[in-house]
N, C-alpha and C positions, 0 to 999 in steps of 0.2 A: 373363273369368270365372275364378275361382280353383277352383271345384268345380262339376261338372255331374253329374247323375244320368241314366243312360240305362236306360229300361225297355222291354223287348221286344227280344230278340236273335235274331230269326229270319233269314230269307234276306237281308234288307236291314239289319235293325237291328244285327246283329253287325259287319259291315264298317264301318258308320257309327260305331259306338262305337270300333272300332279306329282310325279316322281321327281321332277326337277325341283319343285317346291319343297318336297320332303327332304331332298338332299341339301337344302339350305341355299339354293340359288335364288336370286331376285328375278322374278319372272313377270314379263308383260305378255298379255295374250290378246289375240284377235281371231275372229272366226266369222263365217257368214251367218251362223246361228247364234242368237243372243243368249240362249239358255246356258250353254257350257261356259260362256264368258262370265255370266253372272255367278255361276256356281264356283268357278275358279277364283273370281274376285272375292267371294265370301271365304275362300280358303287362304287368301293372302296374296293372290296375284293382282297385278295392276291391269285393269281393263283398258283396251285401246280401241279407238274408233275405226282403225284401218291397219292393214299390214305395215304400211309405211310409218304410221304413227307409233306402232309397237317397236319398229326397228330403230327409230330415231334415238340416238344416244346409247344404243345397245352395244355390248361387246360381241355378241353373236346373235343371229336369228336362225331359228329352225322352222322349216316348212314341212308340213305333213298333210298333203292334199291328194286328190284322186288321180291326176293325170298331168302330162307334160304341158298342154296349153294353159292349165291353171297355174302351174309353177311359173311358166314364162310370163304370164300376165302379172303375177305377184312380184316377181323379181325385177322385171323391166318396165312395169307400168302397163295400164290397160289402154285400149283404143279410146276410151272415154276421157282420157287425160289424167287418170289417177296416178300418183307418184308410185314408183316401184321401190322395192326393198333395197336394191343395190344403190340407188341414188340417195336413199334416206340414211343409210348406214354411214358412220364416220369412217374415214380412211383407216385401214389396218384392222377393221372388224372382220368377222367371219360370217359368211352366208352358208348355211348347212341345209341341203335339201335331203330329207329322209323319205320322200315320196319315191314311187317307182316310175321312172320315165325312160325314154330311149337314151342309150349312151351318147349318141350324137348331140342330143339336147343338153345333156350334162356338160359335155365338152364346150358347147357354145356358151353356156352360162359361165363356165370357168374362165373362158377367154374374155368375156365381157367384164367379169369381176376384176381380172388382172388389169384391164384398162383403167378401172376406177380405184385401184388400190385396195380391193376387197378380196380376201381369200375365200374361195368357193370350194366346198366339199360335196360330193354326191355320196350319201350314206344311207342307202335303202336298208330295210330291215326284214327279218324273217322271225316268226314266232307268234303272229296273230294277236288277237285281242288279249289272250291270256298272258303272253309274253310282255305285252305293253303294260298290263296291270301289275304284273309281278316284277317288272324291271329285269326280265331275263331274255330280252330280245337278242338275236344275233344281228350284229351290225357290220356291214361290209362297206369300207370307205375308200373312195377314190379321190385323189387330189395330192397336193404337195405334202411331203412328210412333216414339215414344220407346222403346217396348219393342222394336220391330224393331231400332233402332240398338243397343240393349244386347245383343241376341242375335246381331248380325251377325258377330262373331268366331267363334261356333259354326257359323253357316251357311257361312261361308267355308271352314271345315275340311271341310265335307260336300259342297259343290256348287260348280259353276263359273258358274252363272247363278242369282242370288238377287234376287227382286223383291218389294217391298212393294206389293201389289195393291189394298189398301183396308182398310176396317174389319173387325172380327171377322166371320168367316164368308166373307169375300171369297176367301181362299185356297182354301177348299173349293169355292166356285163355279167358280173358274178350273180347279181340278183336275177337276171334273165335265165342264167344257167340253173339257179336254185328253183325257179318257178317251173322250168321244164321237168326237173327231177321230181318236184312235189306233185305235179300233174300226173306223171307216169306212175309214181308210187300209189297215188290215190286211185288211179284207174285200175291198177293191179289188184288193190284191195277190193274195189267194187266188183271186178270180174270174178274174183275168187269167191266172195260171199254169194254172188248171184248163182254161180255154178253149183256151189255146195248146197245152197238152199233148194235149188231145182232138183238136186239128187236126194233130197230128204234129210240133210244134216242141219242141225240147228246152227244158225249163223253165229250166235254168241260162242258156241263151242269151237267153231272154226277160228274165231279171233283169239280165244283163250289159248288154243294150240299155237297159233302164230306168235303170241306174246313170249313163248318160251323158246322160240327158234330164231332163224335168221331174219325173219320178217319183223320181229319185235323191235320197237323203237318209238321215238316221239310221235311220228305220224300215226302209228297204230293207236297210241295212247290218246292223242288229241282228236282223231277223226273216227276211230272205231265205234265209239258209242253212238254217234249220229247215224252210222250205217245200220245200226240195229234199231234205234228208236225212231228213225226217220224224222227227227226234229232238226230242221235245217236252219236254226237261228244263226244269223251271220256272226261267225268268228272271223271268217274271211270271205267276202262276197264273191260269188261266182262271176259277176260282171267284171270285177277287178282282176281275177285270175285270167279271165278271157282276154282282157286288155294286155296283161303281162305276157301271155303266150303270143299275142300279136307282135309285141316288141321283140321277143326271142326269135320268132320266125323271120322278122324283117332283118334282124342282125345276121341270122344264118344265111339268108339270101345274099346279103352284102358280102359275106365272107366266103360264099361258095360252099357252105356246109349243108349236107342233107340231114334232116331230122325226120325220119320216116314215120315215127309213131306220134309225134307231137300234133301234127295237123288232125289226126283222128280224134284225139281228145278235145282239141279246140272245136271241131265240128259238133261234137256231142254237147259241149258247153254252149255253142251258138244256138242249138235247137232249144235248149232250156231257156236261154236268154230271150229268144224270139217268143217263147210261150209266157213271158212275163215273170220269169223266176230268177232274174239276174241279181236281185237283192238278197237272195237266199245264200246260205253257206255253200261252198263248192262241193260239199258232200251230197248235194242234190244230184250229182252226177250218177248216183246209183239208180235214180228213177229213169234216166235216159237209157241206161244199159238194159234195165229190166223191160222197158218199153219195146226194145228191139226183139225180145223173145216173148212178149205178151204175158209176162208174169204178173 
């Protein structure tokens, strides 16, 4: 790719754009906040006044924003008349959405892109802010195989595990499955630490034991420290995980699949979100569980 536009420079988007620059790509950037645009411009990126301006003349554009309505407005244009990315891109270019949205929304964007001669990929990620900074994200990609191959150099600058999982929307299906698994693993760690602490065992000792057994793994490494320190600085915001579980449960209802444990975790997250804690890391879940037993 000779030129890529990156739209959305938040907790994960900014380091992802930095990694594209470090890999030698020509990068144009746009975001609602001016500070990360200015910082990336100082690092060699081209600042753009809007998403459409960044996309104009690009070989590919990547969006990394919080939700489906934002993606839709960026891709197809806003009600205020702002031009969308799909209209601004030259024919034959790629539109790659790395946000987490509903599979149906991803399929809709792919169909619209096909009408305009634009290849559209849904490529949500797992790995949090650490993976974004280190370029070790897990990327699950839905869309045409040929478009995936064209985008592979970009993905390789952003992640260490990149998989084409199927047609349009499949990336978002796999991400929904991933978020269910992450939520239930986190809830299991939270409940285990809470039970052990109530019985008088040091929580750090519990996690140290887990690290050498079947429970050991990346989730324990990434989230275990926050369960001990109670420092819930956002690596992955609880409000975003809550949104993702909503997507997963909606997909489950559409497919007639029962997910008995997921709604329980979602309800606990909803309680924290209602208490104004949605911007914290999802490890704040431990406070909701402890509150149930008055610890």
